[in-house]
Each structure stands twice: as C-alpha cells, then as structure tokens.
N, C-alpha and C positions, 0 to 999 in steps of 0.2 A: 504539372500546372496546378496552381493554387485554386482551391474552391472559393465560391463567393463568400463564405464565412472567413475563411483564412485571410482573403483580401480585405474585408471589412475589419479584421483584428488588426492587421497590418496598417491600415488607415487610422485607427485608433492609437496606435503605438506612435505614429507620426505627428497625431494632432496634441497627444499628451506631451510629446518633446517640444513641440512649438509653444504650447501653454507654459511649460518650463521656462523657455528662453523669455516669454513676456514677463513672468515672475522675476527672473534674474535681473532683467533690465527696468525693474519698477513700473511696469504696465499696471494701470489702474482698472478695478472693477472687470478682470478677465472673465469672459463667460465662454462656454461652448455651447452652441445650438446644435443638438441633434435633430436633422431635418426630416420633416415628415415623409414617408416614402413618396406621396404625390410630389413632393418638391425634389425627389432623389435625383430628377433629370439634370437638375441644377448642380448638386453636391451631395454628400452625405452629412457634412458638418460645415459650420461657420465658426471660427474662431474670432471672437471680438474682444479687442482691449482698447485702453485710452491712454493718451501720453499729455502731459501738462504743455509741451511745446514741440516745435516740428523738428528740432534736434533729436529729441528724446524718441519721437515717432520713427525717424529715420533708423536711430540706433537700434530700437526693437524690431524693426523689419529686417536689418542687416543680420541680427543675432539669430533669428530665426531661419534666415537663408542659410546662413553660415553653418549652424548646427545640424540642420537637415542635411545639408549636402556632405558634411564631414561624417556623420555619425551613419546616415543611411544611404548616401549617394541620390537624394532627392533633389530635384531642381523644380522651381516654379514653372508653370506652363507660360505663364505671363506676370508681369508686375506692372502696377499703373499707380499714379500720384507721388511717386518718390521726391520728384522735384520740389512740389509745393510742401508736401509732409502733412498735409491737412486730413488727408484720408488715403492711407496707402493700402493697397489691395495685392495680396500675393495668392495666385490662383495655383493650387496644386492638383487640381481637377477633382479629386474625391473630397477635398476639403478647401475653403476659402479662408484667409487670414484677413481680417479687416483691423488696421491699426488706424484709429481716429486722434485727432484732437478733442478734447474733453467736450468743447462746445458744438464741434461738427458731430460728435456722436449724439448728443442730445437733440440736434437739429434733424438728423436723417433717423434717427430712433428705429435702427436695423432689427432690435428685437421685436418692436411692435410690428413691423412690416411682416415678420416670419411668427406670427401667433401660433401657428401649429406646432412649431419646433419646441423640442424639449429643451430648456435651459438648464445647464449643469455648470458649477463651479469647477475648476480645476481639481480640487480635492476629491468632489463627488465623481467625477469622470475617471480619476486614478483609482479610486476604489472599485468601481464597476470594471475597470481594465484588469486591475489586480485578481478580483473574483472571476471573471472570464478565463483569466490565463491559468488560474488554480484549477478550474473545472476542466480545462482542456488538459491539463498535465495528469489529473486524476484517470480521466477518460483515456489517456494514451497508456497509462500505467496498467489499468485494467486489461487492456487490449493486450498489453504485451504479456501479462499474466496468463490470459486465456491461451495465447499461443505457445507459451513455455510449458503448459501442463502436457499437452500430448507428447511433446518432444521428450520430456522428463519420463512419460510412461513406455515410450519406446526405448529409451536408455536402459529402463529398469529390467525390461523383458531382454534386452541384449546382454546384460551382466549377468542373469539368471543362469543356472546350470542349463546346458543344453539337453534336450531329451534325445533320447537313443532313436535313431531312424531304423525302420523296418526296412531293409534293403532286399530282403529274399535271400540272401547269401548265409550260409552255414556259418554257426560260430566256430572260431579256430579251436584247436583242440586244447590249448592252455585254457581257455575260457570254459569249456566244458569241464574239465579237471576241477577247476575251482568251483564251479556250481556244485559238483558231485561231493565234494569235501565239506561245503556248507550245508546241505541236505542228509538227514541222518538215514542209515540204510532202512530199506523195507521191513526186512526181518525184526529190526528194534521195535518198530511201529507196532508190529503185529502181537508182539510179545506184551508191549504195554496195554493194548486194548483188551488181549486175554486175561491180565491180571485184574483189570476193571470189571470184566463181568462175572469173575470169581467173586 
C-alpha cells in the first residue's frame, strides 16, 4: 500500500501530465496552485489554464482526459461545464483542473480566491518534481547499498578457508605421520641447545 508521501508524489506526476496537455493545446497562462493543507479537504492542487474560445477550451479538457486515461489509467471523478465551454472543471479528487475562457477567468479570479495557495508555473512545478524524484532515487540507492553490505560480508566469510573443527576424534594415522615428518626430532633440538650454551 502506498504511503501518503508516495500518493502525493503520484498526484504531482498526474498534475504535471495535465499541465503538459494544456501547453500542447496552447492553453494560456497555465498555473498550478498548491493548496494550503487547511484547504486540503478540497484537493491538493488546482490546475488553471485559459483558452481563447470555447472550442479550444473543450479541446484542452479532452486532451487532459485522454492523456491521463491513456498514460495513467486515471479518470475524472466528475466533469462540469463542457457544453458551454466557458469554464470546464475536471475533478480528479486529489487535484482539480479549471479550463476557463480568458474573460471568465478574469471574472472569477480563482487565484485570488485561493490566496493561501502557492502558485507555480508548469516549469517550476516540473523542476520541483524532478528534484523530489531524484532525492527519492538517491534514498533508495543508499538503502540498497546498506542492505547489500552485510550480504557481501557473509559471502566473504563463506568463501574464506573453513577452520578445522574440534570434534574430539583422534587424528587418522596418515595425519600423525605427516605431522611427525614436519617436526624435527627431539634429539636434534637438544644438540642445538647444547652447542649454544658452549
């Protein structure tokens, strides 16, 4: 299950895609309003753009719907105002898209009504989104590196020469014979010690 932060990040990606659709259809003065947490009961973001005529407003709304459905499988919870084309509202719950005719946008002045919201251009929003995704990627890489180190240490121990286990059993005769050949006889050691004392 996605955390609140991951869900918010996913919403930001959808808003960015919707803003890109506005730009592609020549929406004017596109703004993203990041709503204050007090207004978060309404939505997290408002995307506001302007069209010069009702046909362009409908084309912008259609492009947003098509792109979000095709790329993310996201459908608006409700759509209002498509018939008149003066103010089309696409409600995606976590964000709401407002496509206005220029004069209607000036009349309703939705940005002024949401004074507590932080206005961003699509470019500013995109830069913030990329920075957040880069930070998330770095955190994931660090986490993966930390997890990989103990596994590497275990692998190194496994490949090291195994230590002889003390089992309490007597060594086989062949092993005793090899050990005896490797060690010099006691008499030789005594002779060497006697020469040193002289």
